[in-house]
C-alpha positions in Angstrom: 109.1 122.2 171.4 108.0 125.4 173.0 106.8 124.9 176.6 107.0 126.8 179.8 108.1 123.7 181.8 111.5 123.8 183.5 112.5 120.7 185.3 115.7 119.5 186.8 116.9 116.1 185.5 116.1 114.5 188.8 112.5 116.0 188.8 111.9 114.8 185.2 113.2 111.3 186.0 110.9 111.0 189.1 107.9 112.2 187.1 108.8 109.7 184.4 108.9 106.9 186.9 105.6 108.0 188.4 103.9 108.1 185.0 105.1 104.7 184.0 104.0 103.2 187.3 100.6 104.8 187.0 99.9 104.0 183.3 101.9 100.8 182.8 104.1 100.7 179.8 102.5 99.2 176.7 104.5 97.3 174.1 105.7 99.6 171.2 104.5 102.8 172.9 106.7 105.9 173.3 107.5 105.0 176.9 108.4 101.4 176.0 110.8 102.6 173.3 112.3 105.3 175.6 112.9 102.8 178.5 114.2 100.1 176.2 116.7 102.1 174.4 117.8 104.4 177.2 118.3 101.5 179.6 117.0 103.9 182.4 119.9 106.3 181.7 118.1 109.8 182.3 120.5 111.4 179.8 119.2 109.2 177.0 115.5 109.4 177.8 112.9 111.4 175.9 112.5 114.1 178.5 116.2 115.0 178.4 116.3 118.4 176.7 118.8 120.7 178.5 118.4 123.1 180.1 114.6 122.6 180.7 114.3 118.8 180.4 110.9 119.3 178.7 111.2 116.8 175.8 108.5 114.3 176.9 104.8 115.3 176.6 103.8 112.8 179.3 106.3 114.2 181.8 105.2 117.7 181.0 101.5 116.9 181.4 102.1 115.2 184.8 104.1 118.2 185.9 101.4 120.7 184.9 98.7 118.6 186.6 100.5 118.7 190.0 
């Protein structure tokens, strides 16, 4: 994935939390799967992609809109 977003793990996790609170997690959605299987461990979540942590399109969109 080629993006120009560079986030710290903490920033990405906060953006993920903001997104899931704002949009509510639907059953069998990408966010639902991510939260279910990662058990809220940031290093197992979709956005985790060192060194930029830009692996989740929802987190990237939220970051770009701010």
